[in-house]
Structure formats: structure tokens, C-alpha cells
C-alpha positions in Angstrom: -15.6 10.9 7.8 -11.9 11.9 7.2 -9.5 10.9 4.5 -6.5 8.6 5.2 -3.8 7.2 3.0 -2.5 3.6 3.3 1.0 3.0 1.9 2.1 -0.5 1.2 5.7 -1.8 1.3 7.0 -5.3 0.7 4.6 -8.2 0.5 4.4 -10.7 -2.3 7.2 -10.4 -4.9 5.2 -10.4 -8.1 8.3 -10.7 -10.3 9.2 -14.1 -8.8 5.9 -15.5 -7.6 4.1 -18.3 -9.5 1.0 -17.4 -11.5 -1.0 -19.4 -8.9 0.5 -17.3 -6.0 -0.2 -14.1 -7.8 -3.8 -15.1 -8.6 -4.4 -16.1 -4.9 -3.0 -12.8 -3.7 -5.0 -10.7 -6.2 -8.2 -12.5 -5.1 -7.5 -11.6 -1.5 -6.8 -7.9 -2.4 -9.9 -7.7 -4.6 -12.1 -9.1 -1.9 -10.7 -6.7 0.7 -11.0 -3.7 -1.6 -14.5 -4.6 -2.8 -15.6 -4.7 0.9 -14.1 -1.3 1.5 -15.9 0.0 -1.6 -19.3 -1.5 -0.5 -18.9 0.4 2.8 -18.1 3.6 1.0 -14.6 3.8 2.5 -12.5 3.3 -0.6 -11.6 6.6 -2.4 -8.9 5.3 -4.8 -5.5 3.7 -5.1 -3.0 2.1 -7.4 -0.3 -0.6 -7.4 3.0 0.9 -8.3 5.8 -0.6 -10.4 9.1 -1.5 -8.7 11.0 1.1 -10.8 11.8 4.3 -8.9 14.1 7.2 -8.5 14.8 9.1 -5.3 16.1 12.6 -5.2 18.0 13.4 -2.1 19.7 16.3 -0.3 20.6 19.8 -1.3 22.3 18.6 -4.4 19.3 16.5 -5.4 21.4 13.4 -5.8 19.6 10.8 -7.8 19.4 7.3 -6.3 17.8 4.8 -8.7 16.2 1.5 -7.6 16.4 -1.3 -7.0 16.7 -0.5 -3.3 18.6 -2.6 -0.8 15.4 -4.1 0.6 12.0 -4.7 -0.9 10.4 -3.3 2.2 11.8 0.1 1.3 9.8 0.3 -1.9 6.3 1.8 -1.7 4.4 -0.8 -3.8 1.1 0.9 -3.8 -1.4 3.0 -2.0 -5.1 3.3 -1.2 -7.2 6.3 -0.1 -9.8 5.4 2.5 -12.3 7.2 4.7 -12.6 6.6 8.4 -14.2 8.3 11.4 -10.8 8.8 13.0 -7.2 7.6 13.0 -7.8 4.6 15.2 -10.6 3.4 12.9 -8.2 3.9 9.9 -5.7 1.7 11.7 -8.3 -1.0 12.3 -9.3 -0.9 8.6 -5.6 -1.3 7.7 -5.3 -4.4 9.9 -7.5 -6.3 7.3 -5.0 -5.7 4.5 -3.9 -8.9 2.7 -0.3 -7.6 2.6 0.3 -9.0 6.1 -0.2 -12.5 4.7 3.0 -12.0 2.7 5.2 -10.2 5.3 4.5 -6.7 4.1 4.0 -3.4 5.8 1.1 -1.0 5.8 1.6 2.6 6.8 -1.4 4.7 7.8 -1.2 8.4 7.2 -3.6 11.3 7.7 -3.3 14.3 5.4 -2.2 17.5 7.2 -5.1 19.8 8.1 -7.6 16.9 7.9 
């Protein structure tokens, strides 16, 4: 199996969601990730805070968040194992972020 990275953007706005909405979302995420772990496909991951800084260009200009759109912020990532890129995409399709209008990007490490 090969390693892949899933990057998550957008989705539920934890800062403005009700406690009930957060709990419901977390339960979905836990179930999905538990299933990946049982299959031996989950290699790690973390949810990220919304705070961020981007360094850009030759002059390394600092651009602090918040960004114009929530979908621009990488909110978390997971490492997974899959037989090939197509299977990694299929695994990503089960991600709960889609229930909240979010985006999942599937990436393969160079040289993998």
C-alpha cells in the first residue's frame, strides 16, 4: 500500500456552530476515522486551528488570516494508506466534510 494525504478545507464552522451541531459532526468524523483505523488505512492526522500565516513571494510577505473565504483555510489533514490513487479518492469520498459543504484534496507524496 502507498501513503496519501487528505487535506480538508471548509466544512462546519466550529466557532459559530451549536454544541449539538459540533457533537453530531464529531461523531460522524470519529466513526469514519475509526473505520479507516480498523482497516489499517489511517496513519495519522490532526485538526488545525483557524489561525495561520502565509509567507509569499521573493520578499516573503506575511499574510495573516483570517482569509477571505473559509474554504481557503486548511482545517486539518489525515494520512491514509491505499493501493493506488483511485482507491485513495474513493476513501476520501466517505469523508464527513462533504455533509457540511467542505472540500477534501487527495495528494500523493512525491516519489511514492
